[in-house]
LUMRODO-952627 format. One record per residue (C-alpha): residue number from 1; x, y, z. Coordinates in Angstrom, 2 decimals. Example, Ala and Ser with C-alpha at 12.3 -4.5 7.8 and 13.67 -1.06 7.14 Angstrom:
% residues 2
{rodren->1; c1->12.30; c2->-4.50; c3->7.80}
{rodren->2; c1->13.67; c2->-1.06; c3->7.14}
//
This chain:
% residues 455
{rodren->1; c1->90.05; c2->96.44; c3->95.98}
{rodren->2; c1->89.76; c2->99.66; c3->98.04}
{rodren->3; c1->92.60; c2->101.95; c3->97.70}
{rodren->4; c1->94.81; c2->102.48; c3->100.33}
{rodren->5; c1->93.63; c2->104.12; c3->103.60}
{rodren->6; c1->95.00; c2->107.50; c3->103.99}
{rodren->7; c1->96.57; c2->108.32; c3->107.59}
{rodren->8; c1->95.99; c2->111.78; c3->109.16}
{rodren->9; c1->99.03; c2->113.72; c3->108.33}
{rodren->10; c1->102.04; c2->113.79; c3->110.31}
{rodren->11; c1->101.39; c2->110.70; c3->112.34}
{rodren->12; c1->104.46; c2->108.86; c3->111.32}
{rodren->13; c1->107.43; c2->111.69; c3->111.18}
{rodren->14; c1->110.18; c2->112.45; c3->113.76}
{rodren->15; c1->110.11; c2->115.13; c3->116.34}
{rodren->16; c1->110.62; c2->115.36; c3->120.26}
{rodren->17; c1->110.50; c2->112.21; c3->122.33}
{rodren->18; c1->106.89; c2->111.17; c3->122.76}
{rodren->19; c1->107.43; c2->110.06; c3->126.57}
{rodren->20; c1->108.54; c2->113.59; c3->127.52}
{rodren->21; c1->105.57; c2->115.11; c3->125.67}
{rodren->22; c1->103.26; c2->113.26; c3->127.75}
{rodren->23; c1->104.93; c2->114.64; c3->130.70}
{rodren->24; c1->104.52; c2->118.30; c3->130.11}
{rodren->25; c1->101.79; c2->120.55; c3->131.17}
{rodren->26; c1->101.25; c2->121.08; c3->127.69}
{rodren->27; c1->99.91; c2->117.60; c3->127.07}
{rodren->28; c1->97.45; c2->118.00; c3->129.95}
{rodren->29; c1->96.19; c2->120.72; c3->127.99}
{rodren->30; c1->95.95; c2->118.71; c3->124.90}
{rodren->31; c1->93.80; c2->115.94; c3->126.81}
{rodren->32; c1->91.35; c2->118.97; c3->128.05}
{rodren->33; c1->90.65; c2->120.16; c3->124.49}
{rodren->34; c1->90.61; c2->116.34; c3->123.41}
{rodren->35; c1->87.82; c2->115.94; c3->125.95}
{rodren->36; c1->85.87; c2->118.86; c3->124.50}
{rodren->37; c1->86.41; c2->117.72; c3->121.30}
{rodren->38; c1->84.92; c2->114.62; c3->122.12}
{rodren->39; c1->81.78; c2->116.10; c3->123.48}
{rodren->40; c1->81.30; c2->118.18; c3->120.46}
{rodren->41; c1->82.04; c2->115.52; c3->117.81}
{rodren->42; c1->79.61; c2->113.17; c3->119.71}
{rodren->43; c1->76.87; c2->115.52; c3->119.36}
{rodren->44; c1->77.30; c2->116.28; c3->115.94}
{rodren->45; c1->77.65; c2->112.81; c3->115.10}
{rodren->46; c1->74.35; c2->112.39; c3->116.92}
{rodren->47; c1->72.73; c2->115.32; c3->115.04}
{rodren->48; c1->73.96; c2->113.56; c3->111.65}
{rodren->49; c1->72.64; c2->110.27; c3->112.26}
{rodren->50; c1->69.43; c2->111.62; c3->113.55}
{rodren->51; c1->69.11; c2->113.74; c3->110.52}
{rodren->52; c1->69.66; c2->110.71; c3->108.08}
{rodren->53; c1->67.00; c2->108.68; c3->110.08}
{rodren->54; c1->64.17; c2->111.17; c3->109.92}
{rodren->55; c1->64.86; c2->111.74; c3->106.43}
{rodren->56; c1->64.63; c2->108.16; c3->105.65}
{rodren->57; c1->61.42; c2->107.77; c3->107.67}
{rodren->58; c1->59.96; c2->111.10; c3->106.08}
{rodren->59; c1->60.77; c2->110.23; c3->102.43}
{rodren->60; c1->59.78; c2->106.56; c3->102.59}
{rodren->61; c1->56.91; c2->106.49; c3->105.08}
{rodren->62; c1->55.73; c2->110.03; c3->106.06}
{rodren->63; c1->55.53; c2->111.51; c3->102.92}
{rodren->64; c1->53.42; c2->108.89; c3->100.97}
{rodren->65; c1->51.06; c2->108.42; c3->103.64}
{rodren->66; c1->50.85; c2->112.19; c3->103.43}
{rodren->67; c1->50.11; c2->111.92; c3->99.82}
{rodren->68; c1->47.46; c2->109.54; c3->100.34}
{rodren->69; c1->48.99; c2->106.23; c3->99.66}
{rodren->70; c1->47.95; c2->103.12; c3->101.49}
{rodren->71; c1->51.69; c2->101.95; c3->101.60}
{rodren->72; c1->54.97; c2->103.12; c3->99.86}
{rodren->73; c1->54.45; c2->102.53; c3->96.11}
{rodren->74; c1->56.93; c2->100.03; c3->94.37}
{rodren->75; c1->58.11; c2->102.79; c3->92.12}
{rodren->76; c1->58.58; c2->105.45; c3->94.93}
{rodren->77; c1->62.45; c2->104.98; c3->95.14}
{rodren->78; c1->62.82; c2->106.29; c3->91.59}
{rodren->79; c1->61.83; c2->109.92; c3->92.28}
{rodren->80; c1->63.31; c2->110.26; c3->95.56}
{rodren->81; c1->66.79; c2->108.72; c3->94.52}
{rodren->82; c1->66.89; c2->111.28; c3->91.27}
{rodren->83; c1->66.08; c2->113.90; c3->93.60}
{rodren->84; c1->68.98; c2->112.75; c3->95.98}
{rodren->85; c1->71.48; c2->112.39; c3->92.88}
{rodren->86; c1->70.80; c2->116.13; c3->91.93}
{rodren->87; c1->71.64; c2->117.45; c3->95.30}
{rodren->88; c1->74.90; c2->115.16; c3->95.62}
{rodren->89; c1->75.99; c2->116.20; c3->92.11}
{rodren->90; c1->75.69; c2->119.71; c3->93.46}
{rodren->91; c1->77.73; c2->118.92; c3->96.46}
{rodren->92; c1->80.38; c2->117.17; c3->94.15}
{rodren->93; c1->80.62; c2->119.62; c3->91.27}
{rodren->94; c1->79.95; c2->122.76; c3->93.18}
{rodren->95; c1->80.63; c2->123.03; c3->96.73}
{rodren->96; c1->84.20; c2->122.65; c3->98.61}
{rodren->97; c1->85.63; c2->119.47; c3->99.04}
{rodren->98; c1->83.73; c2->117.69; c3->96.13}
{rodren->99; c1->81.38; c2->116.28; c3->98.89}
{rodren->100; c1->83.87; c2->114.38; c3->100.37}
{rodren->101; c1->86.33; c2->111.08; c3->99.56}
{rodren->102; c1->85.09; c2->108.89; c3->97.12}
{rodren->103; c1->84.26; c2->105.60; c3->98.59}
{rodren->104; c1->85.53; c2->103.43; c3->95.68}
{rodren->105; c1->88.89; c2->104.80; c3->96.79}
{rodren->106; c1->88.89; c2->103.28; c3->100.26}
{rodren->107; c1->88.37; c2->104.85; c3->103.62}
{rodren->108; c1->90.20; c2->107.95; c3->104.09}
{rodren->109; c1->91.15; c2->108.75; c3->107.55}
{rodren->110; c1->92.69; c2->112.17; c3->107.10}
{rodren->111; c1->90.79; c2->115.04; c3->108.84}
{rodren->112; c1->88.50; c2->117.42; c3->106.56}
{rodren->113; c1->88.79; c2->121.27; c3->106.90}
{rodren->114; c1->85.71; c2->122.89; c3->108.38}
{rodren->115; c1->85.32; c2->124.78; c3->105.08}
{rodren->116; c1->84.73; c2->121.43; c3->103.13}
{rodren->117; c1->82.09; c2->120.17; c3->105.81}
{rodren->118; c1->78.80; c2->121.77; c3->104.44}
{rodren->119; c1->79.47; c2->119.85; c3->100.98}
{rodren->120; c1->80.35; c2->116.65; c3->103.00}
{rodren->121; c1->77.17; c2->116.71; c3->104.90}
{rodren->122; c1->75.00; c2->117.64; c3->102.21}
{rodren->123; c1->76.06; c2->114.68; c3->99.83}
{rodren->124; c1->75.96; c2->112.04; c3->102.67}
{rodren->125; c1->72.33; c2->113.33; c3->104.20}
{rodren->126; c1->70.89; c2->113.58; c3->100.65}
{rodren->127; c1->72.52; c2->110.30; c3->99.54}
{rodren->128; c1->72.39; c2->107.78; c3->102.49}
{rodren->129; c1->69.28; c2->109.60; c3->103.78}
{rodren->130; c1->67.41; c2->108.98; c3->100.80}
{rodren->131; c1->68.17; c2->105.48; c3->100.08}
{rodren->132; c1->71.79; c2->105.15; c3->98.10}
{rodren->133; c1->73.66; c2->101.85; c3->99.13}
{rodren->134; c1->76.44; c2->103.47; c3->101.53}
{rodren->135; c1->77.06; c2->103.88; c3->105.03}
{rodren->136; c1->77.81; c2->106.81; c3->107.50}
{rodren->137; c1->81.13; c2->105.89; c3->108.79}
{rodren->138; c1->83.27; c2->108.20; c3->106.18}
{rodren->139; c1->81.20; c2->111.26; c3->106.76}
{rodren->140; c1->81.46; c2->110.67; c3->110.31}
{rodren->141; c1->85.28; c2->110.81; c3->110.05}
{rodren->142; c1->84.94; c2->114.13; c3->108.04}
{rodren->143; c1->82.70; c2->115.37; c3->110.94}
{rodren->144; c1->84.70; c2->114.50; c3->113.75}
{rodren->145; c1->87.97; c2->115.91; c3->112.11}
{rodren->146; c1->86.37; c2->118.99; c3->111.12}
{rodren->147; c1->85.05; c2->119.71; c3->114.73}
{rodren->148; c1->88.53; c2->119.06; c3->116.16}
{rodren->149; c1->90.16; c2->121.48; c3->113.65}
{rodren->150; c1->87.38; c2->124.10; c3->114.27}
{rodren->151; c1->87.97; c2->123.84; c3->117.94}
{rodren->152; c1->91.49; c2->124.27; c3->117.84}
{rodren->153; c1->91.36; c2->127.34; c3->115.30}
{rodren->154; c1->88.72; c2->129.07; c3->117.83}
{rodren->155; c1->91.35; c2->128.67; c3->120.63}
{rodren->156; c1->94.53; c2->129.56; c3->118.84}
{rodren->157; c1->94.62; c2->130.82; c3->115.37}
{rodren->158; c1->98.32; c2->130.24; c3->114.85}
{rodren->159; c1->98.23; c2->126.72; c3->116.58}
{rodren->160; c1->100.95; c2->124.40; c3->115.11}
{rodren->161; c1->99.71; c2->122.21; c3->112.47}
{rodren->162; c1->100.74; c2->119.18; c3->114.42}
{rodren->163; c1->98.46; c2->120.17; c3->117.43}
{rodren->164; c1->95.52; c2->120.64; c3->114.87}
{rodren->165; c1->96.04; c2->117.42; c3->113.64}
{rodren->166; c1->96.25; c2->115.65; c3->116.73}
{rodren->167; c1->93.15; c2->117.25; c3->117.96}
{rodren->168; c1->91.31; c2->116.74; c3->114.74}
{rodren->169; c1->92.20; c2->112.98; c3->115.18}
{rodren->170; c1->90.60; c2->112.99; c3->118.46}
{rodren->171; c1->87.41; c2->114.20; c3->116.69}
{rodren->172; c1->87.87; c2->111.18; c3->114.47}
{rodren->173; c1->87.84; c2->108.81; c3->117.58}
{rodren->174; c1->84.57; c2->110.32; c3->118.87}
{rodren->175; c1->82.70; c2->110.16; c3->115.95}
{rodren->176; c1->83.38; c2->106.88; c3->115.16}
{rodren->177; c1->83.05; c2->105.71; c3->118.54}
{rodren->178; c1->79.22; c2->106.99; c3->118.82}
{rodren->179; c1->78.49; c2->105.15; c3->115.37}
{rodren->180; c1->79.63; c2->101.80; c3->116.72}
{rodren->181; c1->78.88; c2->102.38; c3->120.45}
{rodren->182; c1->82.44; c2->101.07; c3->121.22}
{rodren->183; c1->85.67; c2->103.20; c3->121.70}
{rodren->184; c1->87.73; c2->99.81; c3->121.25}
{rodren->185; c1->86.35; c2->99.65; c3->117.39}
{rodren->186; c1->86.89; c2->103.08; c3->116.81}
{rodren->187; c1->90.45; c2->103.27; c3->118.04}
{rodren->188; c1->91.50; c2->100.00; c3->116.15}
{rodren->189; c1->89.73; c2->101.33; c3->113.12}
{rodren->190; c1->91.64; c2->104.63; c3->112.79}
{rodren->191; c1->94.79; c2->103.46; c3->114.14}
{rodren->192; c1->95.06; c2->100.52; c3->111.65}
{rodren->193; c1->93.82; c2->102.96; c3->108.79}
{rodren->194; c1->96.31; c2->105.64; c3->109.93}
{rodren->195; c1->99.15; c2->102.82; c3->110.12}
{rodren->196; c1->100.98; c2->104.69; c3->113.09}
{rodren->197; c1->104.38; c2->103.78; c3->114.03}
{rodren->198; c1->105.18; c2->102.64; c3->117.67}
{rodren->199; c1->106.89; c2->105.85; c3->118.27}
{rodren->200; c1->103.73; c2->108.07; c3->117.54}
{rodren->201; c1->101.17; c2->105.79; c3->118.61}
{rodren->202; c1->100.66; c2->106.50; c3->122.27}
{rodren->203; c1->100.99; c2->110.44; c3->121.62}
{rodren->204; c1->97.89; c2->109.90; c3->119.25}
{rodren->205; c1->96.14; c2->107.20; c3->121.17}
{rodren->206; c1->95.99; c2->108.69; c3->124.45}
{rodren->207; c1->93.72; c2->111.95; c3->123.51}
{rodren->208; c1->92.25; c2->109.69; c3->120.83}
{rodren->209; c1->90.89; c2->107.25; c3->123.42}
{rodren->210; c1->89.74; c2->109.70; c3->125.65}
{rodren->211; c1->87.69; c2->111.29; c3->123.04}
{rodren->212; c1->86.55; c2->107.78; c3->122.11}
{rodren->213; c1->85.35; c2->106.92; c3->125.52}
{rodren->214; c1->83.50; c2->110.24; c3->125.76}
{rodren->215; c1->81.97; c2->109.46; c3->122.34}
{rodren->216; c1->80.83; c2->106.37; c3->123.59}
{rodren->217; c1->79.51; c2->107.72; c3->126.71}
{rodren->218; c1->77.54; c2->110.46; c3->124.88}
{rodren->219; c1->75.82; c2->107.84; c3->122.93}
{rodren->220; c1->74.99; c2->105.67; c3->125.71}
{rodren->221; c1->73.48; c2->108.57; c3->127.47}
{rodren->222; c1->71.49; c2->110.09; c3->124.53}
{rodren->223; c1->68.76; c2->107.74; c3->124.61}
{rodren->224; c1->67.96; c2->108.24; c3->128.28}
{rodren->225; c1->68.49; c2->112.00; c3->127.87}
{rodren->226; c1->66.45; c2->112.60; c3->124.85}
{rodren->227; c1->64.12; c2->109.53; c3->124.67}
{rodren->228; c1->65.50; c2->108.86; c3->121.18}
{rodren->229; c1->65.73; c2->105.14; c3->120.34}
{rodren->230; c1->69.44; c2->104.94; c3->119.81}
{rodren->231; c1->69.26; c2->101.53; c3->118.15}
{rodren->232; c1->68.18; c2->103.65; c3->114.75}
{rodren->233; c1->71.06; c2->105.14; c3->115.14}
{rodren->234; c1->74.12; c2->103.23; c3->116.38}
{rodren->235; c1->74.78; c2->99.41; c3->115.41}
{rodren->236; c1->74.36; c2->96.52; c3->118.07}
{rodren->237; c1->75.18; c2->93.21; c3->118.47}
{rodren->238; c1->73.08; c2->90.78; c3->116.35}
{rodren->239; c1->70.94; c2->88.25; c3->118.52}
{rodren->240; c1->72.47; c2->84.93; c3->117.80}
{rodren->241; c1->72.37; c2->81.26; c3->119.22}
{rodren->242; c1->75.27; c2->80.40; c3->121.68}
{rodren->243; c1->78.13; c2->79.18; c3->119.80}
{rodren->244; c1->80.28; c2->77.66; c3->122.48}
{rodren->245; c1->83.49; c2->76.34; c3->120.20}
{rodren->246; c1->83.98; c2->75.39; c3->116.69}
{rodren->247; c1->84.16; c2->71.97; c3->115.10}
{rodren->248; c1->86.56; c2->70.81; c3->112.53}
{rodren->249; c1->83.45; c2->70.70; c3->110.11}
{rodren->250; c1->83.29; c2->74.67; c3->110.77}
{rodren->251; c1->86.72; c2->75.07; c3->109.81}
{rodren->252; c1->86.21; c2->73.31; c3->106.69}
{rodren->253; c1->83.78; c2->75.60; c3->105.70}
{rodren->254; c1->85.04; c2->78.89; c3->107.09}
{rodren->255; c1->87.66; c2->78.81; c3->104.25}
{rodren->256; c1->85.66; c2->78.39; c3->100.85}
{rodren->257; c1->82.92; c2->81.04; c3->102.31}
{rodren->258; c1->85.66; c2->83.63; c3->103.27}
{rodren->259; c1->87.36; c2->82.67; c3->99.69}
{rodren->260; c1->83.98; c2->83.44; c3->98.07}
{rodren->261; c1->83.47; c2->86.55; c3->99.99}
{rodren->262; c1->86.80; c2->87.80; c3->99.09}
{rodren->263; c1->86.17; c2->87.14; c3->95.59}
{rodren->264; c1->82.79; c2->88.70; c3->95.67}
{rodren->265; c1->84.14; c2->92.21; c3->96.52}
{rodren->266; c1->86.58; c2->92.30; c3->93.66}
{rodren->267; c1->84.13; c2->93.06; c3->90.87}
{rodren->268; c1->82.24; c2->95.18; c3->93.19}
{rodren->269; c1->85.13; c2->97.56; c3->93.65}
{rodren->270; c1->86.27; c2->97.17; c3->89.88}
{rodren->271; c1->82.71; c2->98.20; c3->88.78}
{rodren->272; c1->83.00; c2->101.11; c3->91.21}
{rodren->273; c1->86.38; c2->102.31; c3->90.08}
{rodren->274; c1->85.37; c2->102.37; c3->86.60}
{rodren->275; c1->82.21; c2->104.56; c3->87.85}
{rodren->276; c1->84.69; c2->107.08; c3->89.20}
{rodren->277; c1->85.81; c2->107.75; c3->85.74}
{rodren->278; c1->82.34; c2->109.04; c3->84.19}
{rodren->279; c1->81.14; c2->110.38; c3->87.57}
{rodren->280; c1->83.88; c2->112.70; c3->87.80}
{rodren->281; c1->83.88; c2->113.98; c3->84.48}
{rodren->282; c1->80.03; c2->114.57; c3->84.23}
{rodren->283; c1->78.26; c2->114.20; c3->87.76}
{rodren->284; c1->74.85; c2->115.84; c3->86.75}
{rodren->285; c1->74.33; c2->113.31; c3->84.21}
{rodren->286; c1->75.97; c2->110.24; c3->85.76}
{rodren->287; c1->74.75; c2->110.43; c3->89.43}
{rodren->288; c1->71.08; c2->110.53; c3->87.93}
{rodren->289; c1->71.61; c2->107.56; c3->85.72}
{rodren->290; c1->73.33; c2->105.55; c3->88.94}
{rodren->291; c1->70.31; c2->106.57; c3->91.02}
{rodren->292; c1->67.75; c2->105.34; c3->88.50}
{rodren->293; c1->69.35; c2->101.84; c3->87.82}
{rodren->294; c1->69.60; c2->101.60; c3->91.71}
{rodren->295; c1->66.18; c2->102.33; c3->91.84}
{rodren->296; c1->65.16; c2->99.86; c3->89.09}
{rodren->297; c1->67.22; c2->96.97; c3->90.57}
{rodren->298; c1->65.48; c2->97.66; c3->94.02}
{rodren->299; c1->62.06; c2->97.55; c3->92.30}
{rodren->300; c1->62.86; c2->94.24; c3->90.28}
{rodren->301; c1->63.95; c2->92.43; c3->93.34}
{rodren->302; c1->60.92; c2->93.42; c3->95.24}
{rodren->303; c1->58.79; c2->92.45; c3->92.39}
{rodren->304; c1->60.41; c2->88.92; c3->92.14}
{rodren->305; c1->60.67; c2->88.32; c3->95.90}
{rodren->306; c1->58.23; c2->90.46; c3->97.81}
{rodren->307; c1->60.66; c2->91.25; c3->100.26}
{rodren->308; c1->60.55; c2->94.93; c3->99.89}
{rodren->309; c1->62.76; c2->97.42; c3->97.90}
{rodren->310; c1->64.33; c2->98.63; c3->101.30}
{rodren->311; c1->66.69; c2->95.14; c3->101.43}
{rodren->312; c1->68.52; c2->96.52; c3->98.21}
{rodren->313; c1->68.26; c2->100.41; c3->99.17}
{rodren->314; c1->70.38; c2->101.83; c3->101.91}
{rodren->315; c1->73.19; c2->100.83; c3->103.96}
{rodren->316; c1->71.99; c2->97.68; c3->105.33}
{rodren->317; c1->72.87; c2->99.07; c3->108.81}
{rodren->318; c1->69.13; c2->98.83; c3->110.27}
{rodren->319; c1->68.23; c2->95.97; c3->108.25}
{rodren->320; c1->70.95; c2->93.60; c3->109.10}
{rodren->321; c1->69.42; c2->92.37; c3->112.41}
{rodren->322; c1->66.17; c2->91.58; c3->111.08}
{rodren->323; c1->67.87; c2->89.78; c3->108.01}
{rodren->324; c1->69.57; c2->87.77; c3->110.11}
{rodren->325; c1->66.82; c2->87.01; c3->112.83}
{rodren->326; c1->64.21; c2->86.17; c3->110.15}
{rodren->327; c1->66.79; c2->84.01; c3->108.04}
{rodren->328; c1->64.47; c2->80.95; c3->107.81}
{rodren->329; c1->62.09; c2->83.46; c3->105.97}
{rodren->330; c1->64.93; c2->83.57; c3->103.25}
{rodren->331; c1->64.99; c2->80.88; c3->100.25}
{rodren->332; c1->68.26; c2->80.43; c3->98.85}
{rodren->333; c1->67.20; c2->82.09; c3->95.65}
{rodren->334; c1->66.30; c2->85.08; c3->97.01}
{rodren->335; c1->69.32; c2->85.45; c3->99.12}
{rodren->336; c1->71.42; c2->84.87; c3->95.65}
{rodren->337; c1->69.49; c2->87.49; c3->93.94}
{rodren->338; c1->69.74; c2->89.82; c3->97.14}
{rodren->339; c1->73.87; c2->89.50; c3->96.84}
{rodren->340; c1->73.77; c2->90.11; c3->93.33}
{rodren->341; c1->71.19; c2->92.72; c3->93.25}
{rodren->342; c1->72.43; c2->94.91; c3->96.33}
{rodren->343; c1->76.07; c2->93.75; c3->95.24}
{rodren->344; c1->75.54; c2->95.83; c3->91.83}
{rodren->345; c1->73.74; c2->98.86; c3->93.36}
{rodren->346; c1->76.59; c2->99.30; c3->96.24}
{rodren->347; c1->79.18; c2->98.95; c3->93.54}
{rodren->348; c1->77.69; c2->101.89; c3->91.46}
{rodren->349; c1->77.14; c2->103.93; c3->94.60}
{rodren->350; c1->80.78; c2->103.29; c3->95.46}
{rodren->351; c1->81.99; c2->104.87; c3->92.23}
{rodren->352; c1->79.47; c2->108.12; c3->92.35}
{rodren->353; c1->77.92; c2->109.09; c3->95.17}
{rodren->354; c1->79.68; c2->109.77; c3->98.86}
{rodren->355; c1->79.42; c2->107.64; c3->102.34}
{rodren->356; c1->81.18; c2->104.50; c3->103.66}
{rodren->357; c1->81.80; c2->101.42; c3->102.48}
{rodren->358; c1->81.81; c2->99.42; c3->105.62}
{rodren->359; c1->77.98; c2->98.65; c3->106.23}
{rodren->360; c1->76.89; c2->97.62; c3->102.81}
{rodren->361; c1->79.59; c2->95.13; c3->103.20}
{rodren->362; c1->78.70; c2->94.07; c3->106.57}
{rodren->363; c1->74.92; c2->93.26; c3->105.29}
{rodren->364; c1->76.38; c2->91.20; c3->102.39}
{rodren->365; c1->78.64; c2->89.38; c3->104.32}
{rodren->366; c1->75.83; c2->88.45; c3->106.68}
{rodren->367; c1->73.58; c2->87.50; c3->103.71}
{rodren->368; c1->76.34; c2->85.23; c3->102.29}
{rodren->369; c1->76.67; c2->83.70; c3->105.80}
{rodren->370; c1->73.07; c2->83.11; c3->105.70}
{rodren->371; c1->73.48; c2->80.88; c3->102.75}
{rodren->372; c1->76.35; c2->79.08; c3->103.76}
{rodren->373; c1->74.68; c2->78.24; c3->107.12}
{rodren->374; c1->72.42; c2->75.52; c3->104.81}
{rodren->375; c1->75.86; c2->73.85; c3->104.12}
{rodren->376; c1->76.00; c2->70.41; c3->106.14}
{rodren->377; c1->77.21; c2->70.95; c3->109.66}
{rodren->378; c1->77.69; c2->74.87; c3->109.44}
{rodren->379; c1->75.51; c2->76.76; c3->112.06}
{rodren->380; c1->74.40; c2->80.00; c3->111.57}
{rodren->381; c1->76.15; c2->81.76; c3->114.08}
{rodren->382; c1->79.64; c2->80.93; c3->113.00}
{rodren->383; c1->78.54; c2->81.35; c3->109.08}
{rodren->384; c1->77.47; c2->84.94; c3->109.92}
{rodren->385; c1->80.16; c2->85.85; c3->111.78}
{rodren->386; c1->82.72; c2->84.46; c3->109.11}
{rodren->387; c1->80.59; c2->86.30; c3->106.52}
{rodren->388; c1->80.88; c2->89.64; c3->108.04}
{rodren->389; c1->84.61; c2->89.35; c3->108.99}
{rodren->390; c1->85.76; c2->88.36; c3->105.68}
{rodren->391; c1->83.66; c2->91.09; c3->103.93}
{rodren->392; c1->85.03; c2->93.91; c3->105.83}
{rodren->393; c1->88.39; c2->92.67; c3->105.69}
{rodren->394; c1->87.91; c2->92.37; c3->102.03}
{rodren->395; c1->86.63; c2->95.87; c3->101.45}
{rodren->396; c1->88.67; c2->97.93; c3->104.08}
{rodren->397; c1->91.89; c2->95.60; c3->104.03}
{rodren->398; c1->92.09; c2->96.37; c3->107.93}
{rodren->399; c1->92.11; c2->92.82; c3->109.09}
{rodren->400; c1->92.24; c2->93.72; c3->112.93}
{rodren->401; c1->89.23; c2->96.03; c3->112.53}
{rodren->402; c1->87.46; c2->93.42; c3->110.57}
{rodren->403; c1->88.05; c2->90.64; c3->113.25}
{rodren->404; c1->87.24; c2->93.01; c3->116.23}
{rodren->405; c1->83.93; c2->94.35; c3->114.17}
{rodren->406; c1->82.71; c2->90.64; c3->113.82}
{rodren->407; c1->83.40; c2->89.74; c3->117.25}
{rodren->408; c1->81.42; c2->92.68; c3->118.65}
{rodren->409; c1->78.49; c2->92.19; c3->116.29}
{rodren->410; c1->78.35; c2->88.27; c3->117.28}
{rodren->411; c1->79.14; c2->88.94; c3->121.00}
{rodren->412; c1->75.60; c2->87.77; c3->122.15}
{rodren->413; c1->76.48; c2->84.39; c3->120.90}
{rodren->414; c1->79.99; c2->84.20; c3->122.89}
{rodren->415; c1->83.52; c2->83.96; c3->121.73}
{rodren->416; c1->83.55; c2->80.56; c3->120.15}
{rodren->417; c1->83.35; c2->82.10; c3->116.80}
{rodren->418; c1->86.54; c2->84.13; c3->117.29}
{rodren->419; c1->88.97; c2->81.63; c3->116.04}
{rodren->420; c1->86.81; c2->81.01; c3->112.82}
{rodren->421; c1->86.63; c2->84.82; c3->112.16}
{rodren->422; c1->90.30; c2->85.26; c3->112.59}
{rodren->423; c1->90.72; c2->82.42; c3->109.82}
{rodren->424; c1->88.20; c2->83.86; c3->107.47}
{rodren->425; c1->89.54; c2->87.30; c3->107.65}
{rodren->426; c1->93.05; c2->85.97; c3->107.20}
{rodren->427; c1->91.83; c2->84.06; c3->103.86}
{rodren->428; c1->90.08; c2->87.00; c3->102.54}
{rodren->429; c1->92.65; c2->89.30; c3->103.43}
{rodren->430; c1->95.30; c2->87.37; c3->101.66}
{rodren->431; c1->93.25; c2->86.68; c3->98.47}
{rodren->432; c1->92.24; c2->90.30; c3->98.27}
{rodren->433; c1->95.83; c2->91.62; c3->98.38}
{rodren->434; c1->97.11; c2->88.95; c3->96.06}
{rodren->435; c1->94.38; c2->89.66; c3->93.40}
{rodren->436; c1->93.90; c2->93.48; c3->93.44}
{rodren->437; c1->95.54; c2->95.61; c3->90.88}
{rodren->438; c1->98.41; c2->97.91; c3->92.12}
{rodren->439; c1->97.12; c2->100.57; c3->94.10}
{rodren->440; c1->97.80; c2->104.20; c3->92.83}
{rodren->441; c1->99.84; c2->106.47; c3->94.90}
{rodren->442; c1->97.65; c2->108.78; c3->96.86}
{rodren->443; c1->97.99; c2->112.20; c3->95.93}
{rodren->444; c1->98.53; c2->113.65; c3->99.74}
{rodren->445; c1->101.65; c2->111.03; c3->100.00}
{rodren->446; c1->104.95; c2->112.80; c3->99.44}
{rodren->447; c1->103.79; c2->115.76; c3->101.08}
{rodren->448; c1->105.97; c2->117.01; c3->104.10}
{rodren->449; c1->104.31; c2->115.52; c3->107.25}
{rodren->450; c1->104.72; c2->117.30; c3->110.66}
{rodren->451; c1->104.96; c2->115.82; c3->114.32}
{rodren->452; c1->101.27; c2->115.19; c3->115.76}
{rodren->453; c1->102.44; c2->116.05; c3->118.99}
{rodren->454; c1->102.22; c2->119.33; c3->120.95}
{rodren->455; c1->105.15; c2->121.47; c3->121.42}
//
């Protein structure tokens, strides 16, 4: 499965007592800077997500219309994805930072240097914006961290590395909070990914939560300030039927569903890791080939089912709610084909393009849950909730994040699914942890680490 999540450098080392540091005047200044970074990172996240949205609309709706097509042709994704592949290959091969972290190797939470940000943004906007099956969370982590580092360097060129890392982490919190519309999801995801020890947790958590709260407020206010429809930029809870409490039947079906979701992610990441070997050596050849295959998969799916190529393309972030709301319109055969085709497209993208692994996993988990809801006594609401939680746990191997994200996305149905989500996440996590190949050591591990606290 996904490789280990890399923590921000220096979050677990020794150093001054955190309680003493938080009583100092220097820490008040840190909070002030973290607030500024929270605002800037949120605005950068908004600009990034809005750019991706507008590119998607322009490439797949406005441009075909401008060229005289009554509707987007079935073959349209082929030239669009080929164009995207060239841009991403250029960012990977020619620009600092290699276009960002490779998603097949996991979600990396380490800050990105501002000098590497142009390549990260180009790879993400071109790939995700033009239809590649990856999400925006990894580039947003890079953007948030780079904004934090940039602010610190503008304020004090000789700032300690520990302070730079701490403020950069606040940028990460803010950008992810903007995407999910929840500072809680951002905090849990980044803290769990970083593996913070108890001694350093509060030092990083306080400015991080402050920045995340600001990021969430900016996400809330952007819609009223600008008139932009934020549902196209941030993920919102699904509209599901109220589910007051689980039954024994729900628990019985939760176990095999979570197990199958976990087992299904293993070949996806195995393919992704294999593709990495070729893509790193010859990006200008491999990325266009991957783009062509993904386009053909989407075209074939549309021709067979008539559901549209967009079900296979893109991260699934905006298609998730319509999929669940219109579940009755999907046959079991169409859902099974969607899982296979989008799963393969996802696997190929993981090893070659740049982006995040979370949203395609949520979409595939929801699709698996819809299929499972046809089982006797298993309602749609718990089935979708378990499917999404198990998928995120399998992809990220962050069980608490998986539980929280699934609970928030199904909050409209009440908290009756919580126990089932927890069971499903635990089962998925244990299966993936037991069956995944040994993780390779991260090249950043072993580097000297610095205390994240100022002083």
